[in-house]
C-alpha positions as CSV (number, residue, x, y, z in Angstrom):
1,M,0.0,0.0,0.0
2,N,2.8,2.4,0.9
3,A,4.4,2.2,-2.6
4,T,1.2,3.4,-4.3
5,A,0.5,6.0,-1.7
6,N,4.0,7.4,-1.8
7,Q,4.0,7.7,-5.6
8,V,0.6,9.4,-5.7
9,L,1.5,11.8,-2.9
10,A,4.7,12.7,-4.6
11,I,3.0,13.4,-7.9
12,A,0.4,15.4,-6.2
13,L,2.9,17.4,-4.2
14,C,4.9,18.2,-7.4
15,A,1.7,19.6,-8.9
16,A,0.9,21.5,-5.8
17,S,4.3,23.1,-5.4
18,G,4.7,23.9,-9.1
19,A,8.1,22.4,-9.1
20,G,9.8,22.4,-12.5
21,L,11.5,19.0,-11.8
22,C,10.0,16.3,-9.6
23,L,11.6,13.0,-9.0
24,V,8.9,10.4,-8.4
25,P,10.2,6.9,-7.6
26,S,8.6,4.0,-9.5
27,G,9.3,1.4,-6.8
28,H,8.2,0.7,-3.3
29,A,10.1,3.3,-1.3
30,M,10.6,7.0,-1.6
31,A,13.5,6.7,0.7
32,P,14.1,9.0,2.1
33,V,11.8,11.6,0.5
34,Q,14.1,14.4,1.3
35,Q,14.5,16.3,-1.9
36,T,15.8,19.8,-1.4
37,Q,15.8,22.9,-3.6
38,T,17.9,25.8,-2.7
39,T,16.9,29.3,-3.9
40,G,18.9,32.1,-2.4
41,T,19.0,31.4,1.4
42,S,15.8,29.3,1.5
43,T,15.8,25.5,1.4
44,A,12.7,23.6,0.3
45,S,12.4,20.1,1.6
46,R,9.9,17.3,1.0
47,R,9.2,14.5,3.5
48,I,6.7,11.7,3.5
49,G,5.4,9.6,6.3
50,A,2.6,9.0,8.8
51,V,1.1,11.4,11.4
52,K,2.3,10.3,14.8
53,A,0.8,13.2,16.9
54,I,-0.9,16.5,16.5
55,N,-0.4,19.3,19.1
56,G,-2.1,22.5,18.1
57,T,-0.4,23.6,14.8
58,V,2.5,21.2,15.2
59,I,2.4,17.7,13.6
60,T,4.8,15.0,14.6
61,L,5.6,13.1,11.4
62,T,7.2,9.6,11.4
63,P,8.9,9.5,8.1
64,D,9.5,6.3,6.1
65,S,13.1,6.6,7.1
66,G,15.0,8.7,9.6
67,P,14.0,10.3,12.9
68,D,10.6,11.9,13.7
69,L,10.1,15.3,12.2
70,S,8.3,18.3,13.8
71,V,6.1,20.0,11.1
72,T,4.7,23.4,11.8
73,V,1.5,24.3,9.9
74,Q,1.3,28.0,9.1
75,A,-1.6,30.2,8.3
76,A,-0.7,30.1,4.6
77,T,-0.1,26.3,4.5
78,R,-2.1,24.6,1.8
79,I,-3.6,21.3,3.0
80,L,-5.1,19.1,0.3
81,R,-6.7,15.7,0.6
82,I,-6.2,13.3,-2.3
83,A,-7.7,9.8,-2.8
84,P,-5.5,6.7,-3.2
85,G,-5.0,6.0,-6.9
86,E,-5.3,9.7,-8.0
87,K,-2.3,11.0,-9.8
88,D,-3.0,14.7,-10.0
89,L,-4.8,17.4,-8.0
90,K,-7.9,17.7,-10.2
91,S,-10.0,15.9,-7.6
92,A,-8.1,17.0,-4.5
93,T,-10.1,18.7,-1.8
94,P,-8.9,21.5,0.5
95,I,-9.2,20.5,4.2
96,Q,-8.3,22.0,7.5
97,L,-5.7,21.0,10.0
98,Q,-8.4,19.7,12.4
99,D,-9.4,17.2,9.7
100,L,-6.1,15.4,10.0
101,Q,-5.8,12.3,12.3
102,I,-3.1,10.1,13.7
103,G,-2.2,7.5,11.1
104,D,-2.9,9.7,8.0
105,R,-0.1,9.7,5.5
106,I,1.1,13.0,4.4
107,L,3.7,14.5,2.1
108,V,4.9,17.8,3.3
109,A,6.9,20.5,1.5
110,G,8.4,23.5,3.2
111,K,11.5,25.0,4.8
112,A,13.6,22.7,6.9
113,S,15.6,23.7,9.9
114,D,19.4,23.5,9.8
115,D,19.3,20.2,11.8
116,N,16.6,18.8,9.5
117,L,14.4,17.8,12.5
118,S,11.7,20.4,11.9
119,L,10.0,21.9,9.0
120,A,7.8,24.9,8.3
121,A,5.1,23.6,5.9
122,S,4.1,25.4,2.8
123,T,2.0,22.5,1.4
124,L,0.6,19.3,2.9
125,V,-0.8,16.5,0.6
126,V,-2.9,14.1,2.7
127,M,-4.1,10.6,2.2
128,K,-6.5,9.7,5.0
129,H,-5.9,6.5,6.9
130,S,-9.6,5.5,6.4
131,D,-9.2,6.0,2.6
132,L,-6.1,3.9,2.5
133,E,-7.8,1.1,4.5
134,A,-10.8,1.2,2.1
135,R,-8.4,1.0,-0.9
136,H,-6.6,-1.9,0.9
137,Q,-9.7,-3.8,1.3
138,Q,-10.5,-3.4,-2.4
139,D,-7.1,-4.7,-3.3
140,L,-7.6,-7.7,-1.0
141,Q,-10.8,-8.6,-2.8
142,D,-9.1,-8.0,-6.2
143,W,-6.2,-10.3,-5.4
144,Q,-8.6,-12.9,-4.3
145,K,-10.7,-12.6,-7.5
146,R,-7.9,-12.1,-10.0
147,G,-4.7,-13.4,-8.4
148,V,-2.7,-16.6,-8.9
149,D,0.3,-18.0,-7.1
150,G,2.6,-20.9,-7.5
151,L,6.2,-22.0,-8.1
152,A,8.1,-20.7,-11.1
153,T,9.0,-23.4,-13.6
154,A,10.3,-21.2,-16.4
155,V,11.3,-17.6,-17.0
156,D,11.7,-15.8,-20.4
157,P,12.7,-12.2,-19.8
158,A,13.0,-11.5,-23.5
159,A,9.3,-12.6,-24.0
160,G,8.3,-11.0,-20.7
161,T,6.8,-14.2,-19.4
162,V,7.1,-16.4,-16.3
163,T,5.5,-19.8,-16.2
164,I,4.2,-20.9,-12.8
165,S,2.8,-24.2,-11.6
166,V,-0.6,-23.7,-10.0
167,R,-2.1,-26.9,-8.5
168,S,-0.2,-29.0,-11.0
169,K,-1.3,-26.8,-14.0
170,N,1.0,-24.4,-15.8
171,V,-0.1,-20.7,-16.0
172,V,1.9,-18.4,-18.3
173,V,2.1,-14.9,-16.7
174,H,2.6,-12.2,-19.3
175,T,4.2,-8.9,-18.3
176,S,4.4,-5.5,-20.0
177,N,6.1,-2.3,-19.5
178,T,3.3,-1.2,-17.2
179,T,3.4,-4.3,-15.0
180,V,4.5,-3.6,-11.5
181,I,7.2,-6.2,-10.5
182,R,8.4,-6.6,-7.0
183,R,10.7,-8.9,-5.1
184,Y,10.3,-9.9,-1.5
185,A,13.0,-8.4,0.7
186,P,15.6,-10.9,1.9
187,D,14.5,-10.6,5.6
188,S,10.8,-10.1,5.2
189,V,7.7,-11.9,3.9
190,K,5.5,-8.8,4.1
191,F,4.2,-7.5,0.8
192,D,4.8,-3.9,1.9
193,D,8.5,-4.6,2.3
194,A,8.9,-5.9,-1.2
195,K,11.3,-4.0,-3.4
196,P,11.2,-3.1,-7.1
197,G,12.3,-6.1,-9.1
198,T,12.8,-7.6,-12.6
199,L,11.9,-10.8,-14.3
200,Q,15.6,-11.6,-14.4
201,Q,15.5,-12.0,-10.6
202,I,13.0,-14.8,-10.8
203,H,14.4,-18.4,-10.9
204,S,12.9,-21.8,-11.2
205,G,11.5,-22.8,-7.8
206,D,10.8,-19.3,-6.7
207,Q,7.3,-18.4,-5.3
208,V,5.5,-16.1,-7.7
209,R,2.3,-14.3,-7.2
210,A,0.5,-12.3,-10.0
211,R,-2.6,-10.3,-10.3
212,G,-4.4,-9.6,-13.6
213,D,-6.8,-10.8,-16.2
214,R,-6.9,-14.5,-16.9
215,S,-7.7,-16.2,-20.2
216,S,-10.9,-18.1,-20.5
217,D,-9.2,-21.4,-19.9
218,G,-7.0,-20.0,-17.1
219,S,-3.8,-21.0,-18.7
220,E,-2.6,-17.4,-19.2
221,L,-2.7,-14.2,-17.3
222,A,-2.0,-10.6,-18.3
223,A,-0.3,-9.3,-15.2
224,E,-0.7,-5.9,-13.7
225,E,1.4,-6.9,-10.7
226,V,3.9,-9.6,-10.0
227,V,5.7,-10.4,-6.7
228,S,8.3,-13.1,-6.3
229,G,10.7,-14.5,-3.7
230,S,12.8,-17.4,-2.6
231,F,11.8,-19.0,0.7
232,P,14.0,-21.9,1.8
233,G,12.6,-24.8,3.7
234,I,14.8,-26.5,6.3
235,A,14.2,-29.9,7.8
236,G,16.7,-30.9,10.4
237,T,17.8,-31.0,14.0
238,V,18.7,-28.2,16.4
239,N,22.4,-28.0,17.1
240,S,22.3,-25.1,19.5
241,V,20.1,-22.2,20.7
242,D,21.5,-18.8,21.4
243,A,18.9,-16.8,23.4
244,S,21.2,-13.7,23.5
245,S,21.1,-13.3,19.7
246,S,17.8,-15.0,19.2
247,T,19.4,-17.4,16.7
248,L,19.3,-21.1,16.1
249,S,21.9,-23.4,14.6
250,V,20.3,-26.2,12.7
251,H,21.7,-29.2,10.8
252,D,19.8,-29.4,7.5
253,L,19.1,-33.0,6.6
254,L,18.7,-32.3,3.0
255,S,21.8,-30.1,2.3
256,K,23.9,-31.8,5.1
257,K,25.0,-28.3,6.1
258,T,24.6,-26.3,9.3
259,V,22.5,-23.2,8.9
260,V,22.0,-20.2,11.3
261,I,18.6,-18.6,11.4
262,K,17.2,-15.8,13.6
263,I,13.9,-15.7,15.4
264,T,12.0,-12.4,15.6
265,P,8.7,-11.4,17.4
266,D,6.9,-12.0,14.1
267,S,8.2,-15.6,13.8
268,Q,5.6,-18.3,14.3
269,L,6.7,-21.2,16.5
270,R,4.5,-24.2,16.8
271,H,4.8,-27.7,18.4
272,L,3.0,-30.6,16.9
273,P,1.5,-33.1,19.4
274,P,2.6,-36.7,18.7
275,E,-0.8,-37.8,17.3
276,M,-0.8,-35.0,14.8
277,A,2.8,-35.6,13.8
278,Q,2.0,-39.3,13.3
279,M,-1.0,-38.5,11.1
280,I,1.0,-36.2,8.9
281,A,3.8,-38.8,8.7
282,M,1.3,-41.5,7.5
283,R,0.0,-39.2,4.8
284,L,3.5,-38.3,3.7
285,K,4.6,-41.9,3.6
286,G,1.6,-42.7,1.4
287,A,2.3,-39.7,-0.9
288,A,5.9,-40.6,-1.2
289,A,5.0,-44.2,-2.2
290,G,3.0,-42.9,-5.2
291,A,5.6,-40.3,-6.4
292,A,8.9,-40.5,-8.1
293,P,11.9,-41.2,-5.8
294,G,13.0,-38.2,-3.9
295,T,10.0,-36.1,-4.8
296,A,6.7,-35.2,-3.3
297,S,3.4,-34.4,-5.0
298,G,3.2,-30.7,-5.8
299,S,6.5,-30.0,-4.2
300,A,9.3,-27.6,-5.4
301,T,11.8,-29.2,-7.7
302,N,14.7,-28.8,-5.2
303,G,12.6,-29.3,-2.1
304,Q,13.7,-26.0,-0.8
305,T,11.1,-23.4,-1.7
306,A,7.9,-22.7,0.0
307,S,5.1,-20.1,0.2
308,P,5.8,-16.7,1.8
309,A,3.3,-14.4,3.5
310,S,0.4,-14.2,1.1
311,P,-0.7,-11.2,-0.8
312,P,-4.4,-11.0,-1.0
313,G,-6.2,-14.0,-2.6
314,A,-3.3,-16.4,-2.3
315,A,-5.3,-19.0,-0.7
316,A,-8.0,-19.0,-3.3
317,A,-5.6,-18.7,-6.2
318,G,-2.7,-20.9,-5.7
319,N,-2.6,-23.0,-2.6
320,G,-6.1,-24.3,-3.0
321,G,-7.1,-23.9,0.6
322,G,-9.4,-26.7,1.9
323,S,-8.1,-29.8,3.5
324,G,-5.2,-30.7,1.2
325,R,-4.7,-32.5,-2.1
326,P,-5.9,-36.1,-2.5
327,G,-2.9,-38.4,-2.1
328,G,-0.7,-35.5,-1.1
329,A,0.3,-33.7,2.0
330,P,-2.5,-32.5,4.3
331,D,-3.3,-28.9,4.7
332,V,-0.6,-28.1,7.2
333,Q,-1.7,-24.5,7.8
334,R,-5.1,-25.8,8.9
335,L,-3.5,-28.4,11.1
336,L,-1.1,-25.8,12.6
337,S,-4.0,-23.7,13.6
338,H,-4.8,-26.4,16.1
339,A,-1.2,-26.9,17.2
340,Q,0.0,-25.3,20.4
341,A,2.2,-22.2,20.2
342,A,5.8,-22.6,21.3
343,A,8.6,-20.3,22.4
344,M,12.3,-20.3,21.7
345,T,12.9,-21.5,25.2
346,D,11.1,-24.7,24.3
347,L,13.7,-25.6,21.8
348,H,16.7,-27.8,22.8
349,K,19.7,-29.5,21.1
350,G,18.6,-32.5,19.1
351,D,15.0,-31.4,18.6
352,A,13.7,-32.2,15.1
353,V,12.3,-29.1,13.3
354,I,10.9,-28.0,10.0
355,I,11.3,-24.4,9.2
356,L,10.1,-22.0,6.6
357,S,12.5,-19.0,6.4
358,T,13.4,-15.9,4.4
359,E,16.3,-16.0,2.0
360,G,18.3,-13.8,4.4
361,T,21.4,-11.8,4.1
362,A,25.0,-12.8,4.9
363,G,23.9,-16.4,5.1
364,V,21.4,-15.8,8.0
365,G,17.7,-16.1,7.3
366,T,14.7,-15.2,9.4
367,V,12.2,-17.8,10.7
368,I,8.8,-17.3,9.2
369,T,7.4,-20.5,10.8
370,L,9.1,-23.2,12.8
371,V,7.4,-26.5,13.8
372,S,8.9,-28.8,16.4
373,G,7.8,-32.3,17.4
374,V,8.3,-33.5,13.8
375,E,10.4,-36.6,14.5
376,P,7.8,-39.0,13.0
377,I,7.6,-36.8,9.9
378,L,11.3,-36.8,9.2
379,Q,11.5,-40.6,9.8
380,A,8.6,-41.2,7.4
381,A,10.0,-39.1,4.5
382,P,13.4,-37.7,5.3
383,S,14.1,-36.5,1.8
384,A,10.7,-35.2,0.8
385,S,9.2,-34.0,4.0
386,S,10.4,-30.4,3.8
387,A,9.1,-29.8,0.3
388,A,5.9,-31.8,0.8
389,L,5.0,-29.9,4.0
390,L,6.2,-26.4,3.1
391,T,4.9,-26.0,-0.4
392,P,1.2,-26.2,0.5
393,W,1.5,-23.7,3.3
394,N,-0.7,-20.7,2.8
395,M,0.9,-18.3,5.2
396,S,-0.5,-15.0,6.4
397,A,2.0,-12.6,7.8
398,P,2.8,-13.5,11.5
399,S,1.7,-10.1,12.6
400,G,-1.8,-10.8,11.3
401,D,-1.4,-8.4,8.4
402,A,-2.9,-9.9,5.3
403,G,0.3,-8.9,3.5
404,G,-1.4,-7.1,0.7
405,P,-0.4,-4.1,-1.2
């Protein structure tokens, strides 16, 4: 949501300020929106962010990057309300300072102080929090109605296409120069943290989600928006737990390597009771018996990629929801909703775990979901359990945010 809001606010402010040159980013962040124009002794600055507090004529702005900013609204300050999606001021509405509320997103232009911690506003362009929430809900519904997601099986940057496997059927996603392409950040599964990306960044086995108009037979989609990412799945045993750094050292049974991953407050930790683990193990054993050696029905080709936090509609479009695929792995997300929550202190050396993580930076990923109590599962299908379990996961963001744009 922030990407669209930032761009619209920037375009609107350019129009409002009458600037001859306005640099409007095409990607997610306007970071930091801190353009300055010097004329004589005056310095014009632009900042974007959310309203944190309002005290009389002073607004405390939390910018998208950097410290909080004190914005003084003057008698001559223009305050304009613009709707999400609008790209000029034709439909902007003048409002008063008292119409602003905490949580509203604003882009402010004015004269900054020498320390850049305060700003005397000449123009405020406002997107109301309520308008953004309404737009967000519309986007949620549109992703559910017009979205697909699956694992990439082929990418052709020259043709502008990526082929994804959606419930064992291939869908060719067509992009154009107007398609918004994003890539999940290395340490986040939140859609709002996704960065501008390219088709060249997508590789076979990556998770891909797209929204647009589908052909009548569902085999093709003209994409308005594409987001992709690589989300490793780890099946192994805990080597050590470091509470001071909130990290785990895990021996990955598939790669035979030791990996270090960090746990954050957003990470989901679950513990499977023995009867649930046994049930999943039995299903996996049956699925493995009917599949090619070393593979699992519907799994990633390398057994190492799984679903990230879903943009809107991911459950309906790609993962199928429901109770799982016949003959394949059960719907683990539904089962996990009945599993007890766990904490880092519950993990010990030798515990068997299955983990969905971010790609990470410097070799250290972040736990999205960790499930312990999985010894029967690893014994039943040691080479396929990670892929078979992780691929069907329809994960919402751990914070409860739907993860949508």
